[in-house]
Each structure stands twice: as C-alpha cells, then as structure tokens.
KEROMAR-976059 format. One record per residue (C-alpha): residue in one letter; x, y, z. Coordinates in steps of 0.02 Angstrom, whole numbers. Layout:
N
R  dogu       u       v       w
R     A       X       Y       Z
...
This chain:
354
R  dogu       u       v       w
R     M     284   -3920   -2028
R     T     254   -3945   -1845
R     H     336   -3909   -1686
R     P     357   -3989   -1530
R     G     209   -3954   -1440
R     T      76   -3956   -1581
R     D     -29   -4098   -1626
R     K      12   -4199   -1786
R     N     -94   -4073   -1918
R     G     -23   -3913   -1838
R     T    -214   -3860   -1777
R     D    -278   -3844   -1610
R     E    -447   -3886   -1536
R     N    -559   -3793   -1645
R     G    -484   -3813   -1819
R     T    -377   -3679   -1803
R     E    -202   -3648   -1881
R     K     -60   -3640   -1746
R     N      61   -3575   -1886
R     G      17   -3387   -1836
R     T     -94   -3361   -2002
R     E    -224   -3261   -2007
R     K    -359   -3302   -1885
R     S    -556   -3263   -1856
R     G    -640   -3248   -1695
R     M    -522   -3172   -1590
R     N    -621   -3044   -1508
R     K    -529   -3038   -1340
R     I    -367   -2976   -1293
R     L    -253   -2956   -1187
R     V    -120   -2810   -1168
R     T      31   -2789   -1080
R     G     101   -2642   -1035
R     G     -66   -2552   -1120
R     A     -47   -2391   -1021
R     G     133   -2348   -1089
R     F     170   -2261   -1225
R     I     179   -2371   -1373
R     G      49   -2516   -1300
R     S     -60   -2375   -1246
R     H     -65   -2321   -1441
R     Y    -119   -2497   -1490
R     V    -233   -2525   -1372
R     R    -315   -2322   -1427
R     T    -323   -2395   -1608
R     L    -405   -2561   -1552
R     L    -540   -2475   -1489
R     D    -572   -2321   -1618
R     G    -595   -2474   -1748
R     G    -424   -2454   -1813
R     Y    -378   -2619   -1859
R     E    -495   -2718   -1981
R     G    -591   -2875   -1905
R     Y    -561   -2830   -1748
R     E    -697   -2688   -1728
R     S    -776   -2765   -1575
R     A    -638   -2825   -1490
R     E    -655   -2834   -1307
R     V    -463   -2775   -1226
R     T    -401   -2805   -1045
R     V    -262   -2706    -999
R     L    -106   -2757    -880
R     D     -12   -2623    -832
R     K      88   -2621    -645
R     L      60   -2393    -655
R     T     262   -2363    -647
R     Y     325   -2189    -702
R     A     314   -2270    -885
R     G     124   -2329    -866
R     N      -6   -2195    -855
R     R    -196   -2217    -827
R     D    -245   -2045    -944
R     N    -169   -2147   -1093
R     L    -312   -2249   -1093
R     P    -498   -2194   -1123
R     A    -573   -2225    -942
R     S    -745   -2274    -970
R     H    -735   -2362   -1141
R     P    -877   -2487   -1127
R     R    -752   -2643   -1216
R     L    -607   -2605   -1101
R     A    -535   -2678    -929
R     F    -400   -2626    -838
R     V    -301   -2717    -697
R     E    -156   -2650    -610
R     G     -43   -2802    -598
R     D     124   -2845    -631
R     I     182   -2964    -758
R     C     322   -3060    -606
R     D     147   -3103    -496
R     L     130   -3269    -600
R     E     -34   -3297    -490
R     L     -94   -3158    -579
R     L     -64   -3198    -749
R     L    -150   -3399    -720
R     E    -302   -3283    -665
R     L    -310   -3161    -785
R     F    -266   -3229    -950
R     P    -397   -3394    -953
R     G    -544   -3327   -1097
R     H    -414   -3209   -1208
R     D    -395   -3249   -1366
R     A    -229   -3169   -1430
R     V     -76   -3083   -1312
R     V      17   -2935   -1345
R     H     185   -2912   -1251
R     F     225   -2747   -1241
R     A     256   -2737   -1033
R     A     434   -2711    -994
R     E     576   -2577    -937
R     S     648   -2497   -1079
R     H     750   -2363   -1019
R     V     925   -2367   -1077
R     D    1019   -2201    -953
R     R     901   -2317    -787
R     S     974   -2497    -843
R     L    1154   -2426    -814
R     E    1101   -2367    -644
R     S     974   -2501    -609
R     A    1018   -2670    -698
R     A     910   -2779    -567
R     E     748   -2724    -610
R     F     757   -2771    -805
R     I     820   -2921    -790
R     A     670   -2946    -661
R     T     534   -2880    -773
R     N     595   -2909    -943
R     V     653   -3071    -891
R     G     585   -3148    -777
R     G     412   -3077    -826
R     T     432   -3126   -1003
R     Q     419   -3309    -962
R     N     274   -3281    -842
R     V     183   -3211    -978
R     M     223   -3366   -1107
R     E     194   -3483    -977
R     A      22   -3415    -919
R     A     -34   -3389   -1120
R     L      46   -3575   -1124
R     R     -61   -3645    -987
R     A    -205   -3551   -1026
R     G    -217   -3617   -1191
R     V    -209   -3426   -1294
R     Q    -215   -3447   -1484
R     R     -90   -3302   -1511
R     V      40   -3191   -1432
R     V     152   -3067   -1479
R     H     298   -3001   -1390
R     V     373   -2851   -1423
R     S     559   -2804   -1440
R     T     679   -2697   -1470
R     D     831   -2683   -1628
R     E     932   -2643   -1481
R     V     951   -2847   -1443
R     Y    1091   -2830   -1591
R     G    1222   -2720   -1514
R     S    1278   -2574   -1665
R     I    1311   -2597   -1827
R     D    1468   -2507   -1956
R     E    1370   -2532   -2102
R     G    1202   -2620   -2204
R     S    1056   -2680   -2089
R     W    1002   -2814   -2003
R     T     898   -2975   -2042
R     E     827   -3072   -1921
R     E     962   -3197   -1929
R     W    1095   -3075   -1880
R     P    1163   -3145   -1693
R     L    1137   -3071   -1538
R     L    1256   -2946   -1464
R     P    1185   -2813   -1311
R     N    1285   -2684   -1252
R     S    1182   -2628   -1121
R     P    1087   -2715    -996
R     Y     932   -2668   -1072
R     A     954   -2721   -1223
R     A    1012   -2868   -1132
R     S     869   -2890   -1026
R     K     792   -2872   -1181
R     A     871   -3025   -1290
R     G     831   -3126   -1148
R     S     652   -3116   -1170
R     D     678   -3137   -1339
R     L     759   -3314   -1304
R     I     641   -3365   -1172
R     T     478   -3323   -1284
R     R     588   -3440   -1429
R     A     593   -3568   -1299
R     Y     414   -3589   -1278
R     W     392   -3587   -1451
R     R     514   -3724   -1485
R     T     484   -3832   -1323
R     H     281   -3805   -1314
R     G     239   -3787   -1457
R     L     180   -3584   -1414
R     N      77   -3482   -1544
R     V     202   -3330   -1526
R     S     302   -3205   -1639
R     I     433   -3087   -1575
R     T     453   -2922   -1662
R     R     609   -2790   -1657
R     C     584   -2636   -1696
R     S     677   -2442   -1735
R     N     661   -2314   -1605
R     N     486   -2248   -1603
R     Y     412   -2089   -1570
R     G     220   -2005   -1566
R     P     104   -1917   -1446
R     Y     101   -2008   -1234
R     Q     266   -2039   -1261
R     H     378   -2022   -1075
R     P     486   -1874   -1076
R     E     627   -1975   -1034
R     K     658   -2024   -1211
R     L     749   -1890   -1312
R     I     607   -1825   -1435
R     P     472   -1778   -1298
R     R     617   -1720   -1192
R     F     689   -1605   -1300
R     V     531   -1524   -1355
R     T     468   -1517   -1194
R     N     633   -1449   -1125
R     L     607   -1326   -1251
R     L     436   -1259   -1245
R     E     504   -1234   -1055
R     G     649   -1116   -1122
R     E     760   -1254   -1033
R     T     906   -1322   -1126
R     V     956   -1497   -1189
R     P    1073   -1625   -1181
R     L    1154   -1689   -1332
R     Y    1267   -1831   -1303
R     G    1435   -1804   -1370
R     E    1449   -1741   -1547
R     G    1274   -1818   -1592
R     A    1333   -1937   -1710
R     N    1264   -2084   -1660
R     I    1135   -2125   -1802
R     R     949   -2221   -1750
R     E     835   -2268   -1865
R     W     651   -2155   -1815
R     L     472   -2244   -1820
R     H     324   -2187   -1791
R     V     204   -2258   -1643
R     D      65   -2288   -1755
R     D     164   -2383   -1897
R     H     257   -2486   -1785
R     C      80   -2548   -1693
R     R       2   -2553   -1861
R     A     164   -2690   -1896
R     I     111   -2788   -1729
R     Q     -54   -2811   -1795
R     L       3   -2884   -1951
R     V     113   -2981   -1847
R     L     -36   -3025   -1734
R     T    -148   -3080   -1877
R     K     -36   -3135   -2010
R     G     150   -3176   -1952
R     R     195   -3336   -1942
R     A     208   -3451   -1759
R     G     427   -3436   -1685
R     E     462   -3298   -1821
R     I     538   -3151   -1796
R     Y     506   -2999   -1877
R     N     607   -2841   -1902
R     V     488   -2677   -1906
R     G     624   -2526   -1968
R     G     576   -2359   -1979
R     G     651   -2340   -2167
R     N     754   -2184   -2123
R     E     914   -2161   -2038
R     Q     948   -1978   -1924
R     T    1096   -1937   -1835
R     N    1048   -1837   -1642
R     R    1126   -1693   -1720
R     Q     991   -1708   -1857
R     I     837   -1722   -1736
R     T     917   -1581   -1623
R     E     913   -1465   -1758
R     R     740   -1516   -1814
R     L     672   -1508   -1646
R     L     771   -1328   -1622
R     E     705   -1254   -1772
R     L     496   -1354   -1746
R     T     513   -1247   -1560
R     G     570   -1070   -1624
R     N     737   -1097   -1531
R     D     935   -1116   -1585
R     W    1090   -1188   -1523
R     S    1121   -1086   -1373
R     K     981   -1188   -1307
R     V    1110   -1358   -1364
R     V    1224   -1431   -1184
R     R    1365   -1530   -1229
R     V    1354   -1682   -1123
R     A    1462   -1830   -1093
R     D    1428   -1993   -1198
R     R    1346   -2138   -1105
R     K    1429   -2286   -1060
R     G    1433   -2426   -1186
R     H    1349   -2297   -1310
R     D    1299   -2390   -1490
R     L    1315   -2301   -1653
R     R    1213   -2357   -1775
R     Y    1057   -2460   -1771
R     S     973   -2492   -1960
R     L     838   -2645   -1997
R     S     799   -2714   -2128
R     E     631   -2719   -2152
R     A     666   -2862   -2303
R     K     543   -3019   -2217
R     I     399   -2903   -2140
R     A     377   -2832   -2287
R     E     374   -2971   -2438
R     E     295   -3100   -2303
R     L     156   -2968   -2228
R     G     149   -2811   -2355
R     Y     220   -2697   -2207
R     A     282   -2530   -2249
R     P     276   -2390   -2146
R     R     150   -2245   -2196
R     I     234   -2094   -2101
R     S     368   -2000   -2169
R     F     476   -1933   -2023
R     E     478   -1736   -2061
R     D     271   -1738   -2054
R     G     283   -1850   -1877
R     L     397   -1763   -1801
R     A     303   -1617   -1841
R     E     149   -1669   -1802
R     T     242   -1738   -1641
R     A     293   -1571   -1582
R     A     153   -1483   -1613
R     W      56   -1648   -1484
R     Y     168   -1589   -1336
R     R     136   -1404   -1375
R     D     -50   -1426   -1363
R     N     -49   -1543   -1248
R     P      51   -1463   -1086
R     G     -62   -1535    -964
R     W     -17   -1734    -998
R     W     174   -1708   -1018
R     K     193   -1588    -870
R     A      93   -1693    -739
R     V     210   -1844    -806
R     K     395   -1751    -824
R     H     358   -1643    -650
R     A     300   -1779    -546
R     P     359   -1823    -378
R     Q     481   -1955    -378
R     E     476   -2118    -265
R     G     535   -2055     -89
R     Q     477   -1862    -117
R     K     288   -1885     -97
C-alpha cells in the first residue's frame, strides 16, 4: 500500500522498499539525544556490535548537552562515533547535518514530568517544535528511515486492561501533552509527505546511566548517601518497568523491520506500585522504612499505565529478556559501583549557581 509522497511502487530511487521492512546498507545512523540515558545505551550497543547487520555502522550523535545529556555516557574516542553538540530546535544545523545519513533515531526530548509542571514552555519548544525540525530535515535530506521514540504517558491513565496502539491520546501533564504533539507531527510527515517513519511508545525505563532525578536512581543514590527518599502519597501509583537494554533492542527491531506510519508499544511485561519499588530498593541497599518520607502527591498524577505488547510481539517477534528482579538488582549494583558518575551528575551546580 502506498501513501502520499511515495512513488507508485513504494520504492526509492535505489529500489529500497519504503514500507519499513528490513533493509541492508544502513551504515550511517544519526541519533538525536544520544548522550542521554536511553539514547546513549542505544549508541553504546551499536558501537559494541550489539545489533546484527550494524556491526560496522558509523554513528553521529547530536545532543544539546543539557543537564540530562552527559558526554561521559559515550566512548569519547571511538573511531565510528562522531559527536555534535547542538539543538534540534536549530533547523539550519539539522539541514547541514542530516544529509548522508541512512537513518535517524530520534530520542532527544525534555522528559521529566515534575519539571514540566514548573516550566512547560521548553517542553513544547523541544518536543513539538524540535521534532517537527527533525522530520523536516529528514525529509529534505532524503533519509531512508526514521524512528521517533515516544512514551506511554501520551495515553493518560488506565484503570484496567492495557493500551493498544489505537487508544486515544489523553495526556495529563505538559510533558505527556508535548510528546503526544510530537507523535502527531511525526505521523503527519508520514501521511502527508511519505516520510518512512515509525513511532515507539515505551513504558518506564530503568538501568545504568539514568539521571538521578528519576525514581529508581534517585532512590538508590539517596539511600547510598544515607539520605531519605520521597514517596508520593501512599505509593499506590502503578507503572510497567522496562530495562533500557530491552527497550533499545525493540527500537532496533522497529528501525529494521517496522512498517512506515505505524506505532509500536514497547512494554515491560510487569507492573509494580511505587511502594513495591521502594520496598525492593530499601532491601537492595540495606535500609528500612525509616528512610521513607511521604510527600504530597504530584498534580494530575496518573494512577496506572499498562501497554499491550501484542503488536510488536506478533509483527516483529519482540519480547523483553531481562526480568525486573534481576534488572533492578543489577541497576542498584551499578550505582553502588559507580559513585564517580552519579555524584558528578547529582551534585553538579545548577544553572545560575556556577
């Protein structure tokens, strides 16, 4: 099936199918937000030869290096890595950078819900406006394949059952609304211009190199420093948890085998309350409930998220490999063993305090 913007047989000038099916020759990959938590894991795995058929891929990382981007997350002198410090809101830069790349994997985003409650404008500018720039630059540069990485938060909250990809978007925070906007912009570039792009929506990620503002690394690092941890309300909020390595493997599957214009949910296959997470992290760090401080609940706090993985499982053969118990224990051990990384991030001077 063709759509506006493709030629009649659904191929490009090289005869490559434009339906998102697996392709060869994608040897130059551009990764936006590649110095962040998830993006850097994807880049490190690419450079380590972790994705079949991409063992020799050249990788360009574009990252603004805000507080959430960290050059230390990437191998500084890797011969197949090029790093560019820049902003996806700078269309002129993107138009210079994108030509010659076979694929773009778009991670770059403002992503912390609490920050979006205080300063929504930068979330709209980066996540909506920046994403529009990424799609425009990819279109003009003739990039063969694009994957836009989104979140389950665009669906809102669900009392029972699980979201399919056809579920209506009902975001409840400025962050979630900005990501929903970015998804719609992305879809429009497929539908209107024929851009070969797919969207992924993932559940909560965890793993090494995650910024300590997020729940799991914040709790682990606080507990390792002998500090208390803040628990919203009764800790009844439910999330699915997905190890970053499983998430990045799913993204690579979508890049190579996903269909253009399609959305793929990437869930963790398990649900945990925030209280359960807290209990497990207390155990893993040798602490007890005396370290827990109850705090007022977040405004508009979604109660439960749950993704259906049926589509990505059936179409692409995806299933998570890392159990939550093992992954959480390994993650806590990584923070315990790497205080130099997280202390530099956690205790870095804030803007205006330098």
